N, C-alpha and C positions, 0 to 999 in steps of 0.2 A: 500611468501604470493599467495598460489595458489589459481585458481579460476577455478569454471565451468561457462561457457556462453554457451546459446544456443536461438535459435529462434524457436519460435512456433506459433501455430494457433489453438485455441480450441474453439468449440461450444459444450457445454454439459448442458444438463437440470440438475441443481443440486440437483433435487430431484430424479434422477435416476443413475446419473454418477459422476466421479470424477478422477483426476489424480495427482500424486505427483512424485517428484524426490527424491529418497532414498540413503543414503551413507552406504555400508555394509563393516563391519568389523569382527574381529573375537570376538568383544564386543557384536555384533549384529547391527541392522538396526536402522538408524535414519533419520526422514524425514527432508529434507533442506528447509529452509525457502528462497526464494529470496529476494532481497535486496528491492522490493516494497512490500513483504508481500505476502500470498497467499489469493486469492481474496474472497474465501468463507472459512468460520471458523467451520461448522458443516455439513457436507456432509453424508447422509444416506449410501451412496455406499462405504464410507470408514469408516463406523462404528462410525461415529460422529464427526470423525477428519477433520482439516482443509486441502484445497487442491485446485487444479485449477479446475474451473466449470464456467458456464456462457458463456459469449460471449467476446472474446477478440477484437474482431472486426477487424480482420485481423492479420497479422504477427507481434509479438513482442518479443524483447529481455527480456532475464531473466537471471540476474548475482547470481550466488551462492557463496558465501564465503567458502572455503575448508581449511582455515588456520588451523582449529581445528585438520586437517587430517595431516598436513604437516609430512613428515617422515614416514608415514604409509606406510608398504611395501605391503600389499595386500587389498586395498581399492578398492571397486567395486561400480561403481553407477547405479543405477535402476531406469528406468522410470515405474512406477505401474499404469495402468488404472483398474478400477473397475466400473462394471455397475451391476444394480439391475435388470436383465432382460434386454429383446431385447430393443434397442433403435437406435436412429439415431445419437449417439455422435461422434464427430469429433476430434481428436487430432494429428495434424501434427507436428513432430519436425525435425528439420534441423540446421545445421552448430553447431554442438557442438564441444567445444573446451575446452580443460583443460590445463591450463597454468598458468605461473606467472602473476599476475595482470596487469604489464605494458605490457606485450605482447597482453592479452585481451583487453587493453584499446586502444592500436594501432589498433588492429582488428576491433574494433566496431567504433572508430573515436569519436571526442568530441560531436558530435550532438546527438548520440545514448546513451551516457554514463548516462544522467540523468535518461532518460526514462526507462533505463535498471535497475534502481536502483543499480549502481556501487559503492554501499558504504558497509562497514563492522564494524565500529566503532559506537556502540550506546551510544549517547550522553543524551538522554532522555529515559525513559521506565516508564510509569504508567498509572494513570487512571486521569480524571479532577476534581475529587471530591475536591481538594483543592485550584483548580483555582478561581480566583476572579471574582466574579459575579456583573455585572453592566447593567445600562438599558439605550439604546439609542433610544429615541422614542419609536417606537413599537418592537424594536429588543431587545431580551434579551442576553446577552452575556458573556461566561465564558473566561477569559483571563488567560495565563500561565504566568509564571515568565520569565524573560527575559532568553533565551536559548543562549549560547556563542558558536558562530560558526565561531569565529575568525580564527581558523585553518584549517577550513574546505575548501577544494577545490571543494566538492560537498556534497550536503545535500538532503536527502529524507525524508519527513514526511509519517508516516503511521497512519492511526486511523482506529480501529476497533470498529464497530459499528452497532446498529438495530436501525430502526426508523419506524415509523407509524404516516404518516400525511395525513389530509385530502386535498382534492384540495384547492389552494390557500395559504396553511400552509406549512413550511418546515424549513429546516436549511442549512446552508453553512460553509465552513471552510474560515478563515481569518487570516491575520497576519498584525504586525505593529512594527516599530522602537522604537516609542515613546507612545503607548498607547492612542494616540489620532486619528491619522490618520489610517484608517485600509484598506488594501486591500483584495479583494476576491481572494481566490486561486482555481485554477482549478485541479481537479483531473485528473491524467493523464487517466482513462476511460472515463472522463466528468462526469457531475451531471445527475441523471437520469430524472430529470425535465427541459426542455430548459428554462421554466419562471414559477417562483413562484410568485404569484401576491404580498403576504406580504414582499416578499424579492425584488421585483422589479427588477428580474433576475433570473438565474439557481439555481437550489438548489436541497437537496435531499427531494423528497416529494413521497407520495406513501405509499408503504410497502415494507421493506426488507424482501428477503427470509431467515430469520434467521441472525446471525451475518455476516458481511461482512468487508473486508478491503479495504479502498479508500487510494491510495498513490499519493502524490504531490511532483514533482521535485522542490525543494526548491532553487536550483543552481542559476536560474537567480536573485532572490531577494538577493543574498548575495552582488552583487554589486549595486542593486535599493535602498536596505532598510538598507544595512549594517551589521555588523556581529553578531549583538546582537538583536535577534527577540524576539516578543511575539507572541505565537500562539493564537488563538481565535475559538471558536464555537458560532455562532450567529443562534437564532432560533426565527421566528416570525409566528404569526397566531394561532387561536384557537385550543384546543384540540390536539395539536401534540405531540408526545412521541419520544424522541430521547435520546437513551441510548448509551454511549460513554464508552467502555469497556477498550480500552487501546489506549494509544497515545505514539508513539514511533520517534524519530529522529535518522535515521542513517546517518553517514558521512564517506567520505574518506580525509584522511589529506595528 
């Protein structure tokens, strides 16, 4: 189970720059998706493809599963940066490691594995169109069927979405063990609004710059809520638009 782990810091205007990690073989080049997903899903500098852009807010670990390339004799890894004209983009990369997953886990240490998205097995992948719709006071909630995480040592939630909500309105991510008591999930990059009045707390508000991916480390919830979780999308306030394009849960067993 080979993996690539790196530590990076980026500040890139998503309208003008972006970066990706690619695997090159005799069959061609493939963009690698880290365990927490690529934060921007449609970057003009990358021809509309997803990549790293925005602000990482300091150094971040990134974990890439290379098991699809195990046994490959001539694998090359490439860091590709693209810019649409002169700009002040920054992408610093350090501590690159290609090794078996166990070695990479020992190098990172337990405290850094969840934030790095150190997971490789997809247990949920789809949109929220078939999720159960309920109302809780002023909140509108979409709730997933139970997700079985009983064999998972770590788990990461990835939500690819776009939103536009006026001041005071917004949405947030939640989880529950029984469908009755819901806890608010905190994305690794935080919510863009520290307080949304309709939610009485932080949330997605304002306007995203096109589709984005928000990642949540679910590992701490495995002990708190148990191995079967329901995931939820809660929205409150008038005139808000929140489009969820994909929901993925990736685990390590």
